C-alpha positions in Angstrom: 179.2 39.0 0.6 180.4 37.6 4.0 177.1 38.6 5.6 175.1 36.7 3.0 177.2 33.6 3.5 176.8 33.8 7.3 173.0 34.3 7.0 172.7 31.4 4.5 174.7 29.1 6.8 172.6 30.1 9.8 169.4 29.5 7.8 170.5 26.1 6.6 171.6 25.1 10.1 168.3 26.3 11.6 166.3 24.4 8.9 168.3 21.2 9.7 167.7 21.6 13.4 164.0 22.2 12.8 163.7 19.2 10.6 165.4 17.0 13.2 163.1 18.3 15.9 160.0 17.8 13.7 160.7 14.2 12.8 162.5 13.4 16.1 163.9 10.1 17.2 162.3 6.9 16.0 161.6 5.6 19.5 158.1 6.0 20.9 157.8 8.6 23.6 157.0 7.2 27.1 158.6 6.4 30.4 160.6 4.3 29.5 159.6 2.5 26.3 160.8 -1.1 26.1 163.9 -1.8 23.9 163.1 -1.9 20.2 159.8 0.1 20.4 159.9 2.3 17.3 157.8 4.9 15.5 157.8 5.9 11.8 156.2 9.1 10.6 153.7 8.5 7.8 152.1 12.0 7.5 151.6 15.2 9.4 149.3 18.2 8.9 148.4 21.2 11.0 145.0 22.7 10.6 144.4 25.8 12.7 145.5 25.0 16.2 145.5 21.2 15.8 148.3 18.9 14.6 147.2 15.7 12.9 150.0 13.1 12.8 149.9 9.6 11.4 152.6 7.2 12.7 153.3 3.5 12.6 154.4 2.2 16.1 156.0 -1.2 16.5 156.2 -2.9 19.8 158.4 -6.1 19.9 157.3 -9.1 21.9 157.6 -8.7 25.6 157.9 -4.9 25.4 155.7 -1.9 26.1 155.2 1.7 25.4 155.9 2.9 28.9 153.5 4.8 31.1 152.2 8.0 29.4 149.1 10.1 28.4 148.3 12.3 25.5 147.3 16.0 25.3 144.7 15.2 22.6 142.8 12.1 21.6 144.5 9.2 19.8 143.0 6.7 17.4 144.8 3.5 16.2 144.3 0.4 14.2 146.1 -2.8 15.1 147.9 -3.8 11.9 149.6 -6.9 13.4 149.9 -8.7 16.7 147.7 -8.2 19.8 148.0 -5.0 22.0 147.3 -5.4 25.7 146.2 -2.0 27.2 146.3 -1.1 30.9 145.0 1.8 32.8 146.7 3.5 35.8 144.6 1.2 38.1 146.9 -1.7 36.8 143.8 -3.4 35.4 143.5 -4.3 31.7 141.2 -2.0 29.9 141.4 -3.8 26.6 143.0 -6.5 24.5 143.1 -5.5 20.8 143.9 -8.2 18.2 144.8 -7.4 14.6 142.1 -5.3 12.9 140.9 -3.7 16.2 140.4 0.0 16.7 141.9 1.6 19.8 140.8 5.0 21.1 142.7 6.8 23.9 141.1 9.9 25.5 143.2 13.0 26.2 144.5 14.2 29.6 146.7 13.5 32.5 143.8 11.6 34.1 144.1 8.9 31.4 147.6 7.5 32.1 148.0 4.1 30.4 150.5 1.7 28.9 150.4 -0.6 25.9 152.1 -3.9 26.1 152.9 -6.7 23.8 152.4 -9.9 25.7 152.4 -12.0 22.5 155.0 -13.7 20.4 154.8 -11.4 17.3 155.4 -7.7 17.0 152.5 -5.4 17.6 152.2 -2.9 14.7 149.8 0.1 15.2 148.8 2.8 12.7 148.1 5.7 15.0 146.4 9.1 14.4 147.3 11.7 16.9 145.0 14.8 17.2 147.0 17.2 19.3 147.1 20.9 20.2 149.6 22.5 17.9 153.2 21.9 19.1 152.2 19.3 21.7 154.4 16.2 22.1 153.1 12.8 20.9 152.8 11.7 24.5 153.6 13.0 28.0 155.8 10.8 30.2 154.2 9.5 33.4 155.6 7.4 36.3 154.6 3.9 36.8 151.4 4.3 39.0 152.5 1.4 41.2 151.8 -1.5 38.9 154.0 -4.7 39.1 154.9 -4.3 35.4 156.5 -1.7 33.2 
């Protein structure tokens, strides 16, 4: 009986750790995200070697996602606010008001940051199409831009 109890405890502990790792913290992943940037998991599905994850990201006024890139393409709709998007050249590569569609290509050559330069929170509904097990984003250092 003791072996069954130990195995059951180990299985429950392992399941709790796996669930925590799967859902993860609510902060968006980047280097570093601004204070108050959050993410909420909406849905997740793995098909073959690809993870499809739908999340809602909120960026408060004056904050940003931090510099990062993705291992797979990302598609988003701006639900509220206006997202200002910048490439690693420090130049704006798009301003996306409510209702706009944002597409971010995959790869380390596509380092970028999303910033909320407005007075209202930016809310994005984001679909991540990633290789199975890949993180939502990969941290990247500031490429030398005068903003974070």
